[in-house]
C-alpha atoms as an extended CHARMM CRD file, in Angstrom:
* protein
*
        81  EXT
         1         1  UNK       CA              0.1240000000        0.3980000000       -0.1070000000  PROA      1               0.0000000000
         2         2  UNK       CA              0.9550000000        3.5680000000        0.1700000000  PROA      2               0.0000000000
         3         3  UNK       CA             -0.1010000000        6.8160000000        0.0070000000  PROA      3               0.0000000000
         4         4  UNK       CA             -2.1930000000        8.3860000000       -2.4850000000  PROA      4               0.0000000000
         5         5  UNK       CA             -4.0170000000       11.9130000000       -3.0030000000  PROA      5               0.0000000000
         6         6  UNK       CA             -7.5930000000       11.0020000000       -2.7320000000  PROA      6               0.0000000000
         7         7  UNK       CA            -10.6680000000       10.9990000000       -0.4220000000  PROA      7               0.0000000000
         8         8  UNK       CA            -12.2060000000        8.6620000000        1.4960000000  PROA      8               0.0000000000
         9         9  UNK       CA            -16.3790000000        8.8470000000        4.2060000000  PROA      9               0.0000000000
        10        10  UNK       CA            -14.9750000000        8.0480000000        7.6700000000  PROA      10              0.0000000000
        11        11  UNK       CA            -17.0730000000        6.3260000000       10.6100000000  PROA      11              0.0000000000
        12        12  UNK       CA            -19.6380000000        9.7700000000       10.9640000000  PROA      12              0.0000000000
        13        13  UNK       CA            -20.5210000000        9.9720000000        7.5630000000  PROA      13              0.0000000000
        14        14  UNK       CA            -17.9640000000       12.7370000000        6.2150000000  PROA      14              0.0000000000
        15        15  UNK       CA            -15.1890000000       12.4890000000        3.9670000000  PROA      15              0.0000000000
        16        16  UNK       CA            -12.0760000000       13.6450000000        5.2060000000  PROA      16              0.0000000000
        17        17  UNK       CA             -8.8220000000       14.4730000000        2.6640000000  PROA      17              0.0000000000
        18        18  UNK       CA             -6.3960000000       10.5550000000        3.0400000000  PROA      18              0.0000000000
        19        19  UNK       CA             -3.3640000000       12.9000000000        3.3750000000  PROA      19              0.0000000000
        20        20  UNK       CA             -5.4430000000       15.5340000000        6.0120000000  PROA      20              0.0000000000
        21        21  UNK       CA             -7.2940000000       12.3310000000        7.8900000000  PROA      21              0.0000000000
        22        22  UNK       CA             -6.7980000000       14.3930000000       11.8450000000  PROA      22              0.0000000000
        23        23  UNK       CA             -6.9190000000       12.3950000000       14.8710000000  PROA      23              0.0000000000
        24        24  UNK       CA             -3.0280000000       11.5780000000       14.2600000000  PROA      24              0.0000000000
        25        25  UNK       CA             -3.8460000000        8.9240000000       12.3460000000  PROA      25              0.0000000000
        26        26  UNK       CA             -2.4680000000        8.5230000000        8.5090000000  PROA      26              0.0000000000
        27        27  UNK       CA             -3.7780000000        6.4950000000        5.8500000000  PROA      27              0.0000000000
        28        28  UNK       CA             -2.6140000000        3.8890000000        3.9860000000  PROA      28              0.0000000000
        29        29  UNK       CA             -4.2840000000        3.7140000000        0.0460000000  PROA      29              0.0000000000
        30        30  UNK       CA             -4.7840000000        0.5250000000       -2.4600000000  PROA      30              0.0000000000
        31        31  UNK       CA             -5.2860000000        2.8300000000       -5.7840000000  PROA      31              0.0000000000
        32        32  UNK       CA             -6.5630000000       -0.6680000000       -7.4000000000  PROA      32              0.0000000000
        33        33  UNK       CA             -8.7600000000       -2.1760000000       -5.0090000000  PROA      33              0.0000000000
        34        34  UNK       CA             -9.7710000000        1.2540000000       -4.0230000000  PROA      34              0.0000000000
        35        35  UNK       CA             -8.8630000000        0.5730000000       -0.0170000000  PROA      35              0.0000000000
        36        36  UNK       CA             -8.2730000000        3.4710000000        2.3680000000  PROA      36              0.0000000000
        37        37  UNK       CA             -6.4950000000        1.8700000000        5.3340000000  PROA      37              0.0000000000
        38        38  UNK       CA             -6.7220000000        4.1270000000        8.3380000000  PROA      38              0.0000000000
        39        39  UNK       CA             -3.4960000000        3.3810000000       11.3190000000  PROA      39              0.0000000000
        40        40  UNK       CA             -2.4980000000        5.5520000000       14.2190000000  PROA      40              0.0000000000
        41        41  UNK       CA              0.9580000000        5.4840000000       13.6300000000  PROA      41              0.0000000000
        42        42  UNK       CA              1.9320000000        3.1210000000       15.7060000000  PROA      42              0.0000000000
        43        43  UNK       CA              0.1740000000        0.9280000000       12.2540000000  PROA      43              0.0000000000
        44        44  UNK       CA             -2.6500000000       -0.8300000000       14.6400000000  PROA      44              0.0000000000
        45        45  UNK       CA             -6.1370000000       -0.2540000000       11.7360000000  PROA      45              0.0000000000
        46        46  UNK       CA             -8.9910000000        2.5810000000       13.4960000000  PROA      46              0.0000000000
        47        47  UNK       CA            -11.0730000000        2.6580000000       10.1820000000  PROA      47              0.0000000000
        48        48  UNK       CA            -11.5290000000        0.7080000000        6.4760000000  PROA      48              0.0000000000
        49        49  UNK       CA            -12.5940000000        2.6670000000        3.4760000000  PROA      49              0.0000000000
        50        50  UNK       CA            -13.1550000000        3.1370000000       -0.2250000000  PROA      50              0.0000000000
        51        51  UNK       CA            -11.0690000000        5.5150000000       -1.5930000000  PROA      51              0.0000000000
        52        52  UNK       CA            -12.3070000000        7.9740000000       -4.2130000000  PROA      52              0.0000000000
        53        53  UNK       CA            -10.1590000000       10.7010000000       -6.4050000000  PROA      53              0.0000000000
        54        54  UNK       CA            -12.0690000000       13.0130000000       -6.2300000000  PROA      54              0.0000000000
        55        55  UNK       CA            -15.1690000000       14.3060000000       -4.3050000000  PROA      55              0.0000000000
        56        56  UNK       CA            -17.2690000000       14.2810000000       -7.4270000000  PROA      56              0.0000000000
        57        57  UNK       CA            -17.0480000000       10.7020000000       -7.7060000000  PROA      57              0.0000000000
        58        58  UNK       CA            -18.8360000000       10.1750000000       -3.2360000000  PROA      58              0.0000000000
        59        59  UNK       CA            -21.1450000000       12.3490000000       -5.3250000000  PROA      59              0.0000000000
        60        60  UNK       CA            -21.4460000000        9.4930000000       -8.0290000000  PROA      60              0.0000000000
        61        61  UNK       CA            -21.5370000000        6.6370000000       -5.3890000000  PROA      61              0.0000000000
        62        62  UNK       CA            -24.4390000000        9.0190000000       -4.5390000000  PROA      62              0.0000000000
        63        63  UNK       CA            -23.1610000000        9.8880000000       -1.1750000000  PROA      63              0.0000000000
        64        64  UNK       CA            -24.2830000000       12.6490000000        0.2800000000  PROA      64              0.0000000000
        65        65  UNK       CA            -20.7860000000       13.8500000000        2.8110000000  PROA      65              0.0000000000
        66        66  UNK       CA            -19.5130000000       17.3060000000        4.0070000000  PROA      66              0.0000000000
        67        67  UNK       CA            -16.2120000000       17.1880000000        4.1330000000  PROA      67              0.0000000000
        68        68  UNK       CA            -13.7510000000       18.0350000000        6.6990000000  PROA      68              0.0000000000
        69        69  UNK       CA            -10.9370000000       18.7930000000        8.0620000000  PROA      69              0.0000000000
        70        70  UNK       CA             -8.3920000000       17.5030000000        9.5810000000  PROA      70              0.0000000000
        71        71  UNK       CA             -8.8300000000       19.5080000000       12.8200000000  PROA      71              0.0000000000
        72        72  UNK       CA            -12.1030000000       18.0410000000       13.1540000000  PROA      72              0.0000000000
        73        73  UNK       CA            -12.5150000000       15.5850000000       15.8140000000  PROA      73              0.0000000000
        74        74  UNK       CA            -13.5670000000       11.5860000000       14.5850000000  PROA      74              0.0000000000
        75        75  UNK       CA            -15.9670000000       10.0780000000       16.5420000000  PROA      75              0.0000000000
        76        76  UNK       CA            -17.8830000000       12.6080000000       19.9850000000  PROA      76              0.0000000000
        77        77  UNK       CA            -18.3420000000       12.0990000000       23.4690000000  PROA      77              0.0000000000
        78        78  UNK       CA            -20.7700000000       10.3640000000       23.0760000000  PROA      78              0.0000000000
        79        79  UNK       CA            -18.9360000000        7.8310000000       21.4300000000  PROA      79              0.0000000000
        80        80  UNK       CA            -16.0270000000        7.0450000000       23.6340000000  PROA      80              0.0000000000
        81        81  UNK       CA            -13.3540000000       10.0900000000       21.8630000000  PROA      81              0.0000000000
């Protein structure tokens, strides 16, 4: 897997950039498989998603998601975060 610019949907339904996932996480991408692995810096897998090259590709898939920055928190206090 490698690092590539693109987008994925987080567990709250937000679109995030693969180069700025936030939460101290990193993304590893397999563009051929359209797969994103979101991991901690030590490599623990915390989320898996579909890789989208552009926001238009997310819309084409029928997904309505707001693009958030890396500073936007993952989860909420209610979720235990």
